[in-house]
PyMOL commands that place a pseudoatom at each C-alpha (Angstrom):
pseudoatom trace, name=CA, resn=MET, resi=1, chain=A, elem=C, hetatm=0, pos=[19.237, 100.801, 86.552]
pseudoatom trace, name=CA, resn=SER, resi=2, chain=A, elem=C, hetatm=0, pos=[15.858, 99.509, 87.727]
pseudoatom trace, name=CA, resn=SER, resi=3, chain=A, elem=C, hetatm=0, pos=[14.238, 96.515, 86.060]
pseudoatom trace, name=CA, resn=LEU, resi=4, chain=A, elem=C, hetatm=0, pos=[11.515, 98.803, 84.708]
pseudoatom trace, name=CA, resn=ASN, resi=5, chain=A, elem=C, hetatm=0, pos=[14.034, 101.199, 83.163]
pseudoatom trace, name=CA, resn=LEU, resi=6, chain=A, elem=C, hetatm=0, pos=[15.997, 98.291, 81.710]
pseudoatom trace, name=CA, resn=LEU, resi=7, chain=A, elem=C, hetatm=0, pos=[12.811, 96.947, 80.131]
pseudoatom trace, name=CA, resn=ASN, resi=8, chain=A, elem=C, hetatm=0, pos=[12.060, 100.360, 78.653]
pseudoatom trace, name=CA, resn=LEU, resi=9, chain=A, elem=C, hetatm=0, pos=[15.605, 100.526, 77.285]
pseudoatom trace, name=CA, resn=LYS, resi=10, chain=A, elem=C, hetatm=0, pos=[15.312, 97.098, 75.682]
pseudoatom trace, name=CA, resn=ASN, resi=11, chain=A, elem=C, hetatm=0, pos=[12.008, 98.139, 74.133]
pseudoatom trace, name=CA, resn=LYS, resi=12, chain=A, elem=C, hetatm=0, pos=[13.641, 101.248, 72.659]
pseudoatom trace, name=CA, resn=ILE, resi=13, chain=A, elem=C, hetatm=0, pos=[16.429, 99.171, 71.149]
pseudoatom trace, name=CA, resn=ASN, resi=14, chain=A, elem=C, hetatm=0, pos=[13.906, 96.731, 69.715]
pseudoatom trace, name=CA, resn=LEU, resi=15, chain=A, elem=C, hetatm=0, pos=[12.012, 99.639, 68.172]
pseudoatom trace, name=CA, resn=ILE, resi=16, chain=A, elem=C, hetatm=0, pos=[15.031, 100.853, 66.200]
pseudoatom trace, name=CA, resn=PRO, resi=17, chain=A, elem=C, hetatm=0, pos=[13.860, 100.680, 62.582]
pseudoatom trace, name=CA, resn=GLY, resi=18, chain=A, elem=C, hetatm=0, pos=[14.235, 97.266, 61.015]
pseudoatom trace, name=CA, resn=LYS, resi=19, chain=A, elem=C, hetatm=0, pos=[16.360, 98.462, 58.126]
pseudoatom trace, name=CA, resn=LEU, resi=20, chain=A, elem=C, hetatm=0, pos=[19.142, 99.534, 60.471]
pseudoatom trace, name=CA, resn=MET, resi=21, chain=A, elem=C, hetatm=0, pos=[18.931, 96.354, 62.530]
pseudoatom trace, name=CA, resn=ARG, resi=22, chain=A, elem=C, hetatm=0, pos=[19.034, 94.203, 59.381]
pseudoatom trace, name=CA, resn=SER, resi=23, chain=A, elem=C, hetatm=0, pos=[22.117, 96.077, 58.181]
pseudoatom trace, name=CA, resn=VAL, resi=24, chain=A, elem=C, hetatm=0, pos=[23.778, 95.680, 61.567]
pseudoatom trace, name=CA, resn=SER, resi=25, chain=A, elem=C, hetatm=0, pos=[22.967, 92.001, 61.947]
pseudoatom trace, name=CA, resn=THR, resi=26, chain=A, elem=C, hetatm=0, pos=[24.369, 91.086, 58.534]
pseudoatom trace, name=CA, resn=GLU, resi=27, chain=A, elem=C, hetatm=0, pos=[27.630, 92.869, 59.325]
pseudoatom trace, name=CA, resn=LYS, resi=28, chain=A, elem=C, hetatm=0, pos=[28.210, 91.363, 62.764]
pseudoatom trace, name=CA, resn=VAL, resi=29, chain=A, elem=C, hetatm=0, pos=[30.358, 88.420, 61.669]
pseudoatom trace, name=CA, resn=ASP, resi=30, chain=A, elem=C, hetatm=0, pos=[32.432, 90.577, 59.310]
pseudoatom trace, name=CA, resn=VAL, resi=31, chain=A, elem=C, hetatm=0, pos=[33.160, 93.174, 61.964]
pseudoatom trace, name=CA, resn=VAL, resi=32, chain=A, elem=C, hetatm=0, pos=[34.131, 90.666, 64.634]
pseudoatom trace, name=CA, resn=ASN, resi=33, chain=A, elem=C, hetatm=0, pos=[36.283, 88.486, 62.369]
pseudoatom trace, name=CA, resn=SER, resi=34, chain=A, elem=C, hetatm=0, pos=[38.080, 91.195, 60.384]
pseudoatom trace, name=CA, resn=PHE, resi=35, chain=A, elem=C, hetatm=0, pos=[38.170, 94.107, 62.788]
pseudoatom trace, name=CA, resn=GLU, resi=36, chain=A, elem=C, hetatm=0, pos=[41.944, 94.508, 62.378]
pseudoatom trace, name=CA, resn=LEU, resi=37, chain=A, elem=C, hetatm=0, pos=[41.805, 94.203, 58.568]
pseudoatom trace, name=CA, resn=GLY, resi=38, chain=A, elem=C, hetatm=0, pos=[40.020, 97.485, 57.905]
pseudoatom trace, name=CA, resn=ARG, resi=39, chain=A, elem=C, hetatm=0, pos=[36.594, 96.195, 56.897]
pseudoatom trace, name=CA, resn=ARG, resi=40, chain=A, elem=C, hetatm=0, pos=[35.192, 97.990, 59.946]
pseudoatom trace, name=CA, resn=LYS, resi=41, chain=A, elem=C, hetatm=0, pos=[35.501, 101.175, 57.881]
pseudoatom trace, name=CA, resn=ARG, resi=42, chain=A, elem=C, hetatm=0, pos=[32.911, 99.883, 55.437]
pseudoatom trace, name=CA, resn=PHE, resi=43, chain=A, elem=C, hetatm=0, pos=[30.687, 98.843, 58.330]
pseudoatom trace, name=CA, resn=VAL, resi=44, chain=A, elem=C, hetatm=0, pos=[30.829, 102.294, 59.911]
pseudoatom trace, name=CA, resn=ARG, resi=45, chain=A, elem=C, hetatm=0, pos=[30.191, 104.005, 56.570]
pseudoatom trace, name=CA, resn=GLU, resi=46, chain=A, elem=C, hetatm=0, pos=[27.150, 101.832, 55.870]
pseudoatom trace, name=CA, resn=LEU, resi=47, chain=A, elem=C, hetatm=0, pos=[25.840, 102.402, 59.373]
pseudoatom trace, name=CA, resn=LEU, resi=48, chain=A, elem=C, hetatm=0, pos=[26.294, 106.168, 59.001]
pseudoatom trace, name=CA, resn=ASP, resi=49, chain=A, elem=C, hetatm=0, pos=[24.375, 106.041, 55.738]
pseudoatom trace, name=CA, resn=GLN, resi=50, chain=A, elem=C, hetatm=0, pos=[21.556, 104.187, 57.474]
pseudoatom trace, name=CA, resn=LEU, resi=51, chain=A, elem=C, hetatm=0, pos=[21.467, 106.765, 60.267]
pseudoatom trace, name=CA, resn=HIS, resi=52, chain=A, elem=C, hetatm=0, pos=[21.296, 109.567, 57.706]
pseudoatom trace, name=CA, resn=GLU, resi=53, chain=A, elem=C, hetatm=0, pos=[18.405, 107.908, 55.877]
pseudoatom trace, name=CA, resn=MET, resi=54, chain=A, elem=C, hetatm=0, pos=[16.557, 107.500, 59.168]
pseudoatom trace, name=CA, resn=ASP, resi=55, chain=A, elem=C, hetatm=0, pos=[16.972, 111.195, 60.102]
pseudoatom trace, name=CA, resn=SER, resi=56, chain=A, elem=C, hetatm=0, pos=[18.732, 110.394, 63.353]
pseudoatom trace, name=CA, resn=GLY, resi=57, chain=A, elem=C, hetatm=0, pos=[19.075, 114.059, 64.282]
pseudoatom trace, name=CA, resn=GLU, resi=58, chain=A, elem=C, hetatm=0, pos=[22.804, 114.161, 63.506]
pseudoatom trace, name=CA, resn=SER, resi=59, chain=A, elem=C, hetatm=0, pos=[24.235, 115.469, 60.237]
pseudoatom trace, name=CA, resn=LEU, resi=60, chain=A, elem=C, hetatm=0, pos=[26.864, 113.339, 58.540]
pseudoatom trace, name=CA, resn=LEU, resi=61, chain=A, elem=C, hetatm=0, pos=[29.096, 116.417, 58.400]
pseudoatom trace, name=CA, resn=HIS, resi=62, chain=A, elem=C, hetatm=0, pos=[29.023, 116.722, 62.205]
pseudoatom trace, name=CA, resn=LEU, resi=63, chain=A, elem=C, hetatm=0, pos=[29.789, 113.027, 62.681]
pseudoatom trace, name=CA, resn=GLU, resi=64, chain=A, elem=C, hetatm=0, pos=[32.678, 113.116, 60.207]
pseudoatom trace, name=CA, resn=MET, resi=65, chain=A, elem=C, hetatm=0, pos=[34.133, 116.252, 61.792]
pseudoatom trace, name=CA, resn=VAL, resi=66, chain=A, elem=C, hetatm=0, pos=[33.974, 114.768, 65.291]
pseudoatom trace, name=CA, resn=GLY, resi=67, chain=A, elem=C, hetatm=0, pos=[35.903, 111.789, 63.925]
pseudoatom trace, name=CA, resn=LYS, resi=68, chain=A, elem=C, hetatm=0, pos=[38.566, 113.974, 62.275]
pseudoatom trace, name=CA, resn=VAL, resi=69, chain=A, elem=C, hetatm=0, pos=[39.132, 116.206, 65.304]
pseudoatom trace, name=CA, resn=SER, resi=70, chain=A, elem=C, hetatm=0, pos=[39.164, 113.209, 67.659]
pseudoatom trace, name=CA, resn=ALA, resi=71, chain=A, elem=C, hetatm=0, pos=[41.826, 111.536, 65.527]
pseudoatom trace, name=CA, resn=HIS, resi=72, chain=A, elem=C, hetatm=0, pos=[43.924, 114.713, 65.510]
pseudoatom trace, name=CA, resn=LEU, resi=73, chain=A, elem=C, hetatm=0, pos=[43.782, 115.050, 69.299]
pseudoatom trace, name=CA, resn=SER, resi=74, chain=A, elem=C, hetatm=0, pos=[44.599, 111.356, 69.736]
pseudoatom trace, name=CA, resn=ARG, resi=75, chain=A, elem=C, hetatm=0, pos=[47.731, 111.677, 67.605]
pseudoatom trace, name=CA, resn=LYS, resi=76, chain=A, elem=C, hetatm=0, pos=[48.833, 114.759, 69.524]
pseudoatom trace, name=CA, resn=LEU, resi=77, chain=A, elem=C, hetatm=0, pos=[48.450, 112.703, 72.713]
pseudoatom trace, name=CA, resn=ARG, resi=78, chain=A, elem=C, hetatm=0, pos=[50.897, 110.209, 71.128]
pseudoatom trace, name=CA, resn=MET, resi=79, chain=A, elem=C, hetatm=0, pos=[48.450, 107.337, 71.056]
pseudoatom trace, name=CA, resn=GLU, resi=80, chain=A, elem=C, hetatm=0, pos=[49.288, 104.350, 68.871]
pseudoatom trace, name=CA, resn=GLU, resi=81, chain=A, elem=C, hetatm=0, pos=[48.029, 104.683, 65.308]
pseudoatom trace, name=CA, resn=GLU, resi=82, chain=A, elem=C, hetatm=0, pos=[45.775, 101.641, 65.669]
pseudoatom trace, name=CA, resn=ALA, resi=83, chain=A, elem=C, hetatm=0, pos=[44.021, 103.319, 68.604]
pseudoatom trace, name=CA, resn=VAL, resi=84, chain=A, elem=C, hetatm=0, pos=[43.804, 106.606, 66.687]
pseudoatom trace, name=CA, resn=GLU, resi=85, chain=A, elem=C, hetatm=0, pos=[42.099, 104.870, 63.784]
pseudoatom trace, name=CA, resn=GLU, resi=86, chain=A, elem=C, hetatm=0, pos=[39.646, 103.125, 66.078]
pseudoatom trace, name=CA, resn=ILE, resi=87, chain=A, elem=C, hetatm=0, pos=[38.818, 106.347, 67.922]
pseudoatom trace, name=CA, resn=GLU, resi=88, chain=A, elem=C, hetatm=0, pos=[38.187, 108.142, 64.631]
pseudoatom trace, name=CA, resn=LEU, resi=89, chain=A, elem=C, hetatm=0, pos=[35.844, 105.404, 63.464]
pseudoatom trace, name=CA, resn=PHE, resi=90, chain=A, elem=C, hetatm=0, pos=[33.762, 105.140, 66.590]
pseudoatom trace, name=CA, resn=ALA, resi=91, chain=A, elem=C, hetatm=0, pos=[33.738, 108.875, 67.257]
pseudoatom trace, name=CA, resn=LYS, resi=92, chain=A, elem=C, hetatm=0, pos=[31.560, 109.011, 64.155]
pseudoatom trace, name=CA, resn=LEU, resi=93, chain=A, elem=C, hetatm=0, pos=[29.078, 106.736, 65.922]
pseudoatom trace, name=CA, resn=HIS, resi=94, chain=A, elem=C, hetatm=0, pos=[29.115, 108.567, 69.253]
pseudoatom trace, name=CA, resn=ASP, resi=95, chain=A, elem=C, hetatm=0, pos=[25.428, 109.480, 68.976]
pseudoatom trace, name=CA, resn=ILE, resi=96, chain=A, elem=C, hetatm=0, pos=[24.183, 106.270, 67.379]
pseudoatom trace, name=CA, resn=GLY, resi=97, chain=A, elem=C, hetatm=0, pos=[21.741, 105.848, 70.265]
pseudoatom trace, name=CA, resn=LYS, resi=98, chain=A, elem=C, hetatm=0, pos=[19.726, 108.810, 69.013]
pseudoatom trace, name=CA, resn=VAL, resi=99, chain=A, elem=C, hetatm=0, pos=[18.005, 106.426, 66.615]
pseudoatom trace, name=CA, resn=GLY, resi=100, chain=A, elem=C, hetatm=0, pos=[15.986, 105.370, 69.675]
pseudoatom trace, name=CA, resn=ILE, resi=101, chain=A, elem=C, hetatm=0, pos=[14.910, 108.905, 70.608]
pseudoatom trace, name=CA, resn=PRO, resi=102, chain=A, elem=C, hetatm=0, pos=[11.615, 110.344, 69.248]
pseudoatom trace, name=CA, resn=ARG, resi=103, chain=A, elem=C, hetatm=0, pos=[12.154, 112.670, 66.267]
pseudoatom trace, name=CA, resn=GLU, resi=104, chain=A, elem=C, hetatm=0, pos=[9.944, 115.374, 67.752]
pseudoatom trace, name=CA, resn=VAL, resi=105, chain=A, elem=C, hetatm=0, pos=[12.242, 115.564, 70.777]
pseudoatom trace, name=CA, resn=LEU, resi=106, chain=A, elem=C, hetatm=0, pos=[15.537, 115.432, 68.863]
pseudoatom trace, name=CA, resn=ASN, resi=107, chain=A, elem=C, hetatm=0, pos=[14.482, 118.005, 66.296]
pseudoatom trace, name=CA, resn=LYS, resi=108, chain=A, elem=C, hetatm=0, pos=[12.709, 120.391, 68.657]
pseudoatom trace, name=CA, resn=PRO, resi=109, chain=A, elem=C, hetatm=0, pos=[13.842, 123.926, 67.727]
pseudoatom trace, name=CA, resn=GLY, resi=110, chain=A, elem=C, hetatm=0, pos=[13.555, 125.404, 71.232]
pseudoatom trace, name=CA, resn=ARG, resi=111, chain=A, elem=C, hetatm=0, pos=[14.818, 124.488, 74.681]
pseudoatom trace, name=CA, resn=LEU, resi=112, chain=A, elem=C, hetatm=0, pos=[13.977, 120.987, 75.900]
pseudoatom trace, name=CA, resn=THR, resi=113, chain=A, elem=C, hetatm=0, pos=[11.821, 120.480, 78.961]
pseudoatom trace, name=CA, resn=ALA, resi=114, chain=A, elem=C, hetatm=0, pos=[13.341, 118.628, 81.919]
pseudoatom trace, name=CA, resn=GLU, resi=115, chain=A, elem=C, hetatm=0, pos=[11.419, 115.507, 80.905]
pseudoatom trace, name=CA, resn=GLU, resi=116, chain=A, elem=C, hetatm=0, pos=[12.555, 115.751, 77.284]
pseudoatom trace, name=CA, resn=PHE, resi=117, chain=A, elem=C, hetatm=0, pos=[16.163, 116.181, 78.384]
pseudoatom trace, name=CA, resn=GLN, resi=118, chain=A, elem=C, hetatm=0, pos=[15.942, 112.995, 80.445]
pseudoatom trace, name=CA, resn=ILE, resi=119, chain=A, elem=C, hetatm=0, pos=[14.680, 111.202, 77.336]
pseudoatom trace, name=CA, resn=VAL, resi=120, chain=A, elem=C, hetatm=0, pos=[17.576, 112.517, 75.234]
pseudoatom trace, name=CA, resn=LYS, resi=121, chain=A, elem=C, hetatm=0, pos=[20.081, 111.432, 77.885]
pseudoatom trace, name=CA, resn=THR, resi=122, chain=A, elem=C, hetatm=0, pos=[19.095, 107.798, 77.331]
pseudoatom trace, name=CA, resn=HIS, resi=123, chain=A, elem=C, hetatm=0, pos=[20.756, 107.859, 73.892]
pseudoatom trace, name=CA, resn=THR, resi=124, chain=A, elem=C, hetatm=0, pos=[24.139, 107.019, 75.425]
pseudoatom trace, name=CA, resn=GLU, resi=125, chain=A, elem=C, hetatm=0, pos=[22.832, 103.819, 76.982]
pseudoatom trace, name=CA, resn=ILE, resi=126, chain=A, elem=C, hetatm=0, pos=[20.770, 102.904, 73.917]
pseudoatom trace, name=CA, resn=GLY, resi=127, chain=A, elem=C, hetatm=0, pos=[23.846, 103.299, 71.715]
pseudoatom trace, name=CA, resn=TYR, resi=128, chain=A, elem=C, hetatm=0, pos=[26.039, 101.351, 74.101]
pseudoatom trace, name=CA, resn=GLN, resi=129, chain=A, elem=C, hetatm=0, pos=[23.581, 98.462, 74.257]
pseudoatom trace, name=CA, resn=LEU, resi=130, chain=A, elem=C, hetatm=0, pos=[23.341, 98.421, 70.469]
pseudoatom trace, name=CA, resn=LEU, resi=131, chain=A, elem=C, hetatm=0, pos=[27.121, 98.247, 69.998]
pseudoatom trace, name=CA, resn=ASN, resi=132, chain=A, elem=C, hetatm=0, pos=[27.342, 95.712, 72.816]
pseudoatom trace, name=CA, resn=GLN, resi=133, chain=A, elem=C, hetatm=0, pos=[24.946, 93.456, 70.932]
pseudoatom trace, name=CA, resn=LEU, resi=134, chain=A, elem=C, hetatm=0, pos=[27.263, 93.695, 67.925]
pseudoatom trace, name=CA, resn=GLU, resi=135, chain=A, elem=C, hetatm=0, pos=[30.343, 92.815, 70.016]
pseudoatom trace, name=CA, resn=VAL, resi=136, chain=A, elem=C, hetatm=0, pos=[32.240, 95.395, 68.001]
pseudoatom trace, name=CA, resn=SER, resi=137, chain=A, elem=C, hetatm=0, pos=[34.715, 97.083, 70.328]
pseudoatom trace, name=CA, resn=LYS, resi=138, chain=A, elem=C, hetatm=0, pos=[35.097, 97.991, 73.997]
pseudoatom trace, name=CA, resn=LEU, resi=139, chain=A, elem=C, hetatm=0, pos=[36.656, 101.296, 72.982]
pseudoatom trace, name=CA, resn=GLY, resi=140, chain=A, elem=C, hetatm=0, pos=[33.683, 102.007, 70.732]
pseudoatom trace, name=CA, resn=GLY, resi=141, chain=A, elem=C, hetatm=0, pos=[31.307, 101.228, 73.565]
pseudoatom trace, name=CA, resn=ASP, resi=142, chain=A, elem=C, hetatm=0, pos=[33.247, 103.536, 75.888]
pseudoatom trace, name=CA, resn=ILE, resi=143, chain=A, elem=C, hetatm=0, pos=[32.945, 106.422, 73.428]
pseudoatom trace, name=CA, resn=VAL, resi=144, chain=A, elem=C, hetatm=0, pos=[29.228, 105.959, 72.923]
pseudoatom trace, name=CA, resn=ARG, resi=145, chain=A, elem=C, hetatm=0, pos=[28.410, 105.469, 76.599]
pseudoatom trace, name=CA, resn=TYR, resi=146, chain=A, elem=C, hetatm=0, pos=[30.661, 108.068, 78.223]
pseudoatom trace, name=CA, resn=HIS, resi=147, chain=A, elem=C, hetatm=0, pos=[31.168, 110.983, 75.820]
pseudoatom trace, name=CA, resn=HIS, resi=148, chain=A, elem=C, hetatm=0, pos=[28.731, 113.102, 77.846]
pseudoatom trace, name=CA, resn=GLU, resi=149, chain=A, elem=C, hetatm=0, pos=[30.631, 112.649, 81.100]
pseudoatom trace, name=CA, resn=LYS, resi=150, chain=A, elem=C, hetatm=0, pos=[32.316, 115.697, 82.609]
pseudoatom trace, name=CA, resn=TRP, resi=151, chain=A, elem=C, hetatm=0, pos=[35.703, 115.965, 84.280]
pseudoatom trace, name=CA, resn=ASN, resi=152, chain=A, elem=C, hetatm=0, pos=[34.035, 117.380, 87.419]
pseudoatom trace, name=CA, resn=GLY, resi=153, chain=A, elem=C, hetatm=0, pos=[31.576, 114.485, 87.709]
pseudoatom trace, name=CA, resn=GLN, resi=154, chain=A, elem=C, hetatm=0, pos=[28.509, 116.461, 86.626]
pseudoatom trace, name=CA, resn=GLY, resi=155, chain=A, elem=C, hetatm=0, pos=[27.885, 114.497, 83.415]
pseudoatom trace, name=CA, resn=TYR, resi=156, chain=A, elem=C, hetatm=0, pos=[25.219, 111.962, 82.504]
pseudoatom trace, name=CA, resn=ARG, resi=157, chain=A, elem=C, hetatm=0, pos=[26.463, 109.052, 84.615]
pseudoatom trace, name=CA, resn=GLY, resi=158, chain=A, elem=C, hetatm=0, pos=[28.477, 110.889, 87.256]
pseudoatom trace, name=CA, resn=LEU, resi=159, chain=A, elem=C, hetatm=0, pos=[31.945, 109.616, 86.333]
pseudoatom trace, name=CA, resn=SER, resi=160, chain=A, elem=C, hetatm=0, pos=[34.745, 112.075, 86.989]
pseudoatom trace, name=CA, resn=GLY, resi=161, chain=A, elem=C, hetatm=0, pos=[38.395, 112.617, 86.108]
pseudoatom trace, name=CA, resn=GLU, resi=162, chain=A, elem=C, hetatm=0, pos=[40.262, 109.540, 84.970]
pseudoatom trace, name=CA, resn=GLU, resi=163, chain=A, elem=C, hetatm=0, pos=[37.263, 107.336, 85.736]
pseudoatom trace, name=CA, resn=ILE, resi=164, chain=A, elem=C, hetatm=0, pos=[36.107, 108.471, 82.298]
pseudoatom trace, name=CA, resn=PRO, resi=165, chain=A, elem=C, hetatm=0, pos=[37.753, 106.425, 79.516]
pseudoatom trace, name=CA, resn=VAL, resi=166, chain=A, elem=C, hetatm=0, pos=[40.310, 108.547, 77.679]
pseudoatom trace, name=CA, resn=ALA, resi=167, chain=A, elem=C, hetatm=0, pos=[38.680, 107.947, 74.276]
pseudoatom trace, name=CA, resn=ALA, resi=168, chain=A, elem=C, hetatm=0, pos=[35.423, 109.386, 75.607]
pseudoatom trace, name=CA, resn=ARG, resi=169, chain=A, elem=C, hetatm=0, pos=[37.279, 112.393, 77.045]
pseudoatom trace, name=CA, resn=ILE, resi=170, chain=A, elem=C, hetatm=0, pos=[38.799, 113.076, 73.634]
pseudoatom trace, name=CA, resn=VAL, resi=171, chain=A, elem=C, hetatm=0, pos=[35.484, 112.766, 71.806]
pseudoatom trace, name=CA, resn=ALA, resi=172, chain=A, elem=C, hetatm=0, pos=[33.805, 115.050, 74.357]
pseudoatom trace, name=CA, resn=VAL, resi=173, chain=A, elem=C, hetatm=0, pos=[36.084, 117.934, 73.320]
pseudoatom trace, name=CA, resn=ALA, resi=174, chain=A, elem=C, hetatm=0, pos=[35.725, 117.222, 69.596]
pseudoatom trace, name=CA, resn=ASP, resi=175, chain=A, elem=C, hetatm=0, pos=[31.939, 116.888, 69.859]
pseudoatom trace, name=CA, resn=VAL, resi=176, chain=A, elem=C, hetatm=0, pos=[31.456, 120.188, 71.677]
pseudoatom trace, name=CA, resn=TYR, resi=177, chain=A, elem=C, hetatm=0, pos=[33.880, 122.039, 69.389]
pseudoatom trace, name=CA, resn=ASP, resi=178, chain=A, elem=C, hetatm=0, pos=[32.055, 120.985, 66.254]
pseudoatom trace, name=CA, resn=ALA, resi=179, chain=A, elem=C, hetatm=0, pos=[28.617, 121.546, 67.795]
pseudoatom trace, name=CA, resn=LEU, resi=180, chain=A, elem=C, hetatm=0, pos=[29.641, 125.115, 68.617]
pseudoatom trace, name=CA, resn=ARG, resi=181, chain=A, elem=C, hetatm=0, pos=[30.958, 125.700, 65.082]
pseudoatom trace, name=CA, resn=MET, resi=182, chain=A, elem=C, hetatm=0, pos=[27.811, 124.399, 63.405]
pseudoatom trace, name=CA, resn=GLU, resi=183, chain=A, elem=C, hetatm=0, pos=[24.669, 126.390, 62.743]
pseudoatom trace, name=CA, resn=ARG, resi=184, chain=A, elem=C, hetatm=0, pos=[21.548, 124.818, 64.198]
pseudoatom trace, name=CA, resn=ALA, resi=185, chain=A, elem=C, hetatm=0, pos=[17.853, 125.688, 63.995]
pseudoatom trace, name=CA, resn=TYR, resi=186, chain=A, elem=C, hetatm=0, pos=[18.076, 127.256, 67.445]
pseudoatom trace, name=CA, resn=LYS, resi=187, chain=A, elem=C, hetatm=0, pos=[21.514, 128.958, 67.244]
pseudoatom trace, name=CA, resn=THR, resi=188, chain=A, elem=C, hetatm=0, pos=[24.030, 130.590, 64.936]
pseudoatom trace, name=CA, resn=ALA, resi=189, chain=A, elem=C, hetatm=0, pos=[27.456, 129.117, 64.251]
pseudoatom trace, name=CA, resn=MET, resi=190, chain=A, elem=C, hetatm=0, pos=[30.371, 130.313, 66.375]
pseudoatom trace, name=CA, resn=THR, resi=191, chain=A, elem=C, hetatm=0, pos=[33.770, 131.271, 65.044]
pseudoatom trace, name=CA, resn=HIS, resi=192, chain=A, elem=C, hetatm=0, pos=[36.806, 129.139, 65.788]
pseudoatom trace, name=CA, resn=GLU, resi=193, chain=A, elem=C, hetatm=0, pos=[37.974, 131.694, 68.359]
pseudoatom trace, name=CA, resn=GLU, resi=194, chain=A, elem=C, hetatm=0, pos=[34.617, 131.752, 70.140]
pseudoatom trace, name=CA, resn=ALA, resi=195, chain=A, elem=C, hetatm=0, pos=[34.464, 127.965, 70.327]
pseudoatom trace, name=CA, resn=MET, resi=196, chain=A, elem=C, hetatm=0, pos=[38.052, 127.799, 71.542]
pseudoatom trace, name=CA, resn=GLU, resi=197, chain=A, elem=C, hetatm=0, pos=[37.291, 130.305, 74.307]
pseudoatom trace, name=CA, resn=ILE, resi=198, chain=A, elem=C, hetatm=0, pos=[34.379, 128.208, 75.589]
pseudoatom trace, name=CA, resn=ILE, resi=199, chain=A, elem=C, hetatm=0, pos=[36.457, 125.024, 75.600]
pseudoatom trace, name=CA, resn=LEU, resi=200, chain=A, elem=C, hetatm=0, pos=[39.236, 126.800, 77.497]
pseudoatom trace, name=CA, resn=LYS, resi=201, chain=A, elem=C, hetatm=0, pos=[36.726, 128.135, 80.037]
pseudoatom trace, name=CA, resn=ASP, resi=202, chain=A, elem=C, hetatm=0, pos=[35.415, 124.617, 80.660]
pseudoatom trace, name=CA, resn=SER, resi=203, chain=A, elem=C, hetatm=0, pos=[38.859, 123.070, 81.154]
pseudoatom trace, name=CA, resn=GLY, resi=204, chain=A, elem=C, hetatm=0, pos=[38.872, 121.207, 84.460]
pseudoatom trace, name=CA, resn=GLU, resi=205, chain=A, elem=C, hetatm=0, pos=[35.086, 121.419, 84.661]
pseudoatom trace, name=CA, resn=HIS, resi=206, chain=A, elem=C, hetatm=0, pos=[33.640, 119.782, 81.560]
pseudoatom trace, name=CA, resn=PHE, resi=207, chain=A, elem=C, hetatm=0, pos=[36.889, 118.721, 79.905]
pseudoatom trace, name=CA, resn=ASP, resi=208, chain=A, elem=C, hetatm=0, pos=[40.127, 116.957, 80.812]
pseudoatom trace, name=CA, resn=PRO, resi=209, chain=A, elem=C, hetatm=0, pos=[42.687, 119.795, 81.184]
pseudoatom trace, name=CA, resn=ALA, resi=210, chain=A, elem=C, hetatm=0, pos=[45.397, 117.733, 79.466]
pseudoatom trace, name=CA, resn=ILE, resi=211, chain=A, elem=C, hetatm=0, pos=[43.228, 117.285, 76.377]
pseudoatom trace, name=CA, resn=VAL, resi=212, chain=A, elem=C, hetatm=0, pos=[42.267, 120.963, 76.364]
pseudoatom trace, name=CA, resn=ASP, resi=213, chain=A, elem=C, hetatm=0, pos=[45.972, 121.825, 76.534]
pseudoatom trace, name=CA, resn=VAL, resi=214, chain=A, elem=C, hetatm=0, pos=[46.629, 119.705, 73.442]
pseudoatom trace, name=CA, resn=PHE, resi=215, chain=A, elem=C, hetatm=0, pos=[43.615, 121.274, 71.740]
pseudoatom trace, name=CA, resn=LEU, resi=216, chain=A, elem=C, hetatm=0, pos=[44.878, 124.795, 72.392]
pseudoatom trace, name=CA, resn=LYS, resi=217, chain=A, elem=C, hetatm=0, pos=[48.449, 124.057, 71.312]
pseudoatom trace, name=CA, resn=SER, resi=218, chain=A, elem=C, hetatm=0, pos=[47.228, 122.660, 67.999]
pseudoatom trace, name=CA, resn=HIS, resi=219, chain=A, elem=C, hetatm=0, pos=[44.146, 124.824, 67.496]
pseudoatom trace, name=CA, resn=GLN, resi=220, chain=A, elem=C, hetatm=0, pos=[45.408, 126.237, 64.191]
pseudoatom trace, name=CA, resn=GLU, resi=221, chain=A, elem=C, hetatm=0, pos=[45.674, 122.710, 62.816]
pseudoatom trace, name=CA, resn=ILE, resi=222, chain=A, elem=C, hetatm=0, pos=[42.149, 121.981, 64.044]
pseudoatom trace, name=CA, resn=ARG, resi=223, chain=A, elem=C, hetatm=0, pos=[40.922, 125.150, 62.333]
pseudoatom trace, name=CA, resn=ASN, resi=224, chain=A, elem=C, hetatm=0, pos=[42.603, 123.990, 59.114]
pseudoatom trace, name=CA, resn=ILE, resi=225, chain=A, elem=C, hetatm=0, pos=[41.044, 120.531, 59.400]
pseudoatom trace, name=CA, resn=TYR, resi=226, chain=A, elem=C, hetatm=0, pos=[37.640, 122.127, 59.826]
pseudoatom trace, name=CA, resn=ASN, resi=227, chain=A, elem=C, hetatm=0, pos=[38.037, 124.572, 56.941]
pseudoatom trace, name=CA, resn=THR, resi=228, chain=A, elem=C, hetatm=0, pos=[39.529, 121.969, 54.599]
pseudoatom trace, name=CA, resn=PHE, resi=229, chain=A, elem=C, hetatm=0, pos=[36.765, 119.498, 55.323]
pseudoatom trace, name=CA, resn=LEU, resi=230, chain=A, elem=C, hetatm=0, pos=[34.044, 122.100, 54.761]
pseudoatom trace, name=CA, resn=ASN, resi=231, chain=A, elem=C, hetatm=0, pos=[35.579, 123.120, 51.441]
for i in range(1, 231): cmd.bond("trace and resi %d" % i, "trace and resi %d" % (i + 1))
show_as sticks, trace
zoom trace
């Protein structure tokens, strides 16, 4: 990253509304010193509430669902429960960097221009730098920074295959699934079957085939998670 781009990034982080930064700064010691004691859950909840108040462009329902589906996939991959819990928590913050993106770009109802898309892409680095300042978790930083990478190397930063941290690969599937299922200003909601078909089609291109395999084998459970949470 050039020095000019880095300066612009730092300016964006510094422009994140003061209320959020005050909330974050007061929690820093608690999160670092009691990360394994569960108080991180309160931190994430308070941060999600702040994001909602600031109209960050992400609904709390979407963030919660990405966390639930990510946790489900992690368990099916036989990850340790401590890692599952951490992935669920930070999956909810995967788009935290969108607080540094202009509202008129995030909430634009139509297709983004090439320039606007480049602006939106910076949210992964903005979010990573924000979490890095908090010294919260490497895994959390990996999720925020790399969840838009693609298995074939055509993602935001060009990582491919197992270069992409596994937590980010998991969240990538959960994020796209829920985005497809949700109604947006510019699109209608897809059915579970339609979303599943798209994820299967992108196996080995966008998504890690092993994670897609787990997704497909447990898709009825994922459907139930989604329906239960909505109801």
